[in-house]
N, C-alpha and C positions, 0 to 999 in steps of 0.2 A: 342047732336051733337058731343061731344068729343069722345064718344065711337064709333059712326059711323065712324068718321075719322080714328080712330085707327084700325078699322077692314078692311080698304081698302087695297087691295093687288095690287102690281104693275104688269105691263106686264111681268117683269122678273120672278116674282113669278109663274105666270101661265105657262110661257115657261119652267121653271125648273121642275114643277110638271108634265108636260106632256112630258118631255124628248126631248124637241125641241132644240137640241144642236145648230143648225145653228141660230135659232132665239135668243137664249141666247147670242151667240157670237156677233150677230148684235146689240142687245140692249146694251151690255157692251161697244162695240165700239162707240155707240152713247151717252155714258155717264151715263148709268143706274147705280144706286147705288147698289153694290153687297150685301151690308149689310142693305138694306131697310127692315123695319119691317112692317109686315102686317098680316092680317088674325085674326081669333078669338083668337089664341094662341100667337099672337105677335111674329111671327117667321120670319126668313130670307129666301131668295130663296135657300140658301144652305141647310137649314133645311128641306125645302119642298122636295128637291132632295134627301137628305139623308133618309128621311122617306120611300122613294120608292126604295132606293138602286141604283140610277142612277149614275154609276161610272163616265161616261164621263162628265156629267154635274157637278158633284161634283169636278172633277179635273179642269174643266174650271173655276169654280167660285173660288176655292182656289188659282189657278194660278194667279187670278186677286185680290188676297188679301182678299177674303171673310174670315170672322172670324169663325173658327170651334168651338171656346169655348163659343160663344154666347148662352145663355139659354133662352128658351121661358117661358111663364107664368107657365108651369108645371115643370120647372127646367130642361128640356131636352136640351142638346146640340147636336151637330151633331153626336157625337159618340154614345150617347144613341139611337138616331133615326135610325142610320144605323144598330145598333144592333137589333132594333125592326124589321127591314126589313129582317133579316136573310140572307143578301147578303154578301158572304164571301169576294169577291175582294174589294168592297168599304170599308168594315171593315178593311181589311189589309191596304188599302191606308190611311185611317184616323188614324190608329195606328202609322203611321209614320209622323203624323202632331203634332204640339205642343199643344196637348190636354191631360189632365190627364186621364190615363186609369181607374182610380178609381173615376171619377167624379160622384157626387151624384145629384139625382133629388130632387124634393120637399119633397119626403118621405124617402130620404136617400138611394134610390136604386142605385147601381152601374151598369154599363153595364154588368158585369159578372153575377150579380143577374138576370138581365133581360134575358140573354142568357140561364141561368140555368132554369129559370121559363118556357121559351119557348121550352125547350127540344132541344135546338140547340147545338149539340155536337161540330160541327166544330167551331162555334163562341166561345164556352167555351174554347176550346183548344187554339185558336188564342189569346184570351185575356190573358189566363194564361201564354202563351209563351212570351207575351209582358209585363209581370210583374203585372198582376191583382192580388189583394190580396184576397185569398179564405176565409179569416176569418173576414172580415169587417162585421158589422151589420148595418141593416137599422134602421129606427126610431122605429120599433116594435121589435127589437132585433133579427131579422131573418138574417141568414148568407146565402151565395150562396148555401150551402149544404141543408139548410131548403127549399129554393126555388126549388132546383132540385128534392126534394121529391114530391113536388106538381105535377110535370109532371111524375115522376117515370121513368125517363130515366136512365137505368142501366149504360150505358157507361159514362154518366156525373157524376153520383154518384161515380163510381169507379175512374174516373179521378180526381175529387176533393179530394178524400181521398188520392190518390197517391201523390198529391202535398202538403199534410199537412193540409187539412181542418179539423177543430176540430169536431170530431164525437160527443163530449159531450157538445158542445155549447148549451146554453139555451136561448130561446127568452124571451120576457117580461112576458110571462105566465109560464115560467119554463119548456117549452117543448124542448126536444132535437130533432134532425132530426129523430131519430128512433121513438120517441113518435109521431111525425107528420106522419111518414110513416104508423103507425098503425091506426091513426085517419083518414087518407085520403085513406086508403085501398091500399096503394102502398108498403105494407110490403114485398111482394114477390120480387119486384124489389130491395128493400133495402137489403134483406137477400142475394139474388143472387150476388149483387154487392160486398157485404162484403166477400162472399165466394170466388169470383174471385180474390179478393185482399188478400186472405189467412187469412181471419179473420172470427170470428163468428159474429152474429148479433149485439153484443155489442162492436165490434171493437177490440176485443182481438185476437192477433195473434195465429193461430193454430199451434200446434207442428206437425212436419212432421211425417208421418207414418214410422215405423222402416225400412220397406223394401225400402224406398227412401233415407235413409241415406247412404252416401258414407263412406267407410272405407279405410284406407291405410293399405294394407296387407304386411306382410313380412314373409319370411321363414327363419328359423335359421338352418344353416347347422351344422353338428357335429363339435366340436372343433378340431383344428389341430395345430401342432407346426409350428410357423412362421419361416421365414428365420433367425431371430435373436434368435431362441430358446425360444421365449415367446409363451404362450398359447393364441391363438386368436380365435375369433368367426367370421365366415363369414356371412355377412348379404346380402341378395338379396331383394331389394325393388321393388315391383311390381307397376304398374300403379294403379290408383284408380279404384276400381270396386264397383258397387252397390251390395247389398246382393243378389239380384235376378239374376244378371249376373254371380256371382261367384258360386252360389249354384250348377249349373250343374257340375262344376269342382270338387266340394267337397260337395256331397249331405248331408253329416252330419252337414255341417256348416250352421247355420241359423243366424249368426250375433248377437247372444245373449250372452252377457258377462257371463262367468261362475261364 
């Protein structure tokens, strides 16, 4: 009987999950508990709305002091759940609420890990801009970069590397993100993302080709006697030119030191 009682949901739960904003407002005005717990996962109306990305319902509940940090039996708070929904505006709204951007669920997953796993580049970017840590590990030792490899989203892989994600981080089985990319057949996306970031597949920065290197060129004019009778050299400094742009002016010059 106790389990049956715990699974009972309130009218506010059902109004929230069906995006019935006017009904939600009416129930709250009639004294409904905004943090009532119900359903199999023991969640609040706010969590039901967050799971579906219902911005206006989320805003209404939080404006009436609903708790965005409350976690259900899976360890999901409202930030986790709105990340699951891949709804950008509700995510942005919750990121301005007093909830830890690196909150962990029961397996140690952060919202950033979930966004990376889902291949949701916009959510990944938003979470990173609001301070999400790209190098945290879950209970299996997996980082957001490992999870991004699962989906093989090139933009997410590149973004995580740009903000300092550890390319060489190892999970509990000793696998790096590159190892997982090979195992999960997403190595093509991994390699392309690294190339777009100016690195090889192992995360080593590539040297720029010689014809892309800029040089500061100067021409030295013949010496002449200055106004004070001293021997001077006149230097004329040109703007920076690449080797390719300069070579038409001086075909014999190839930018190769003698």
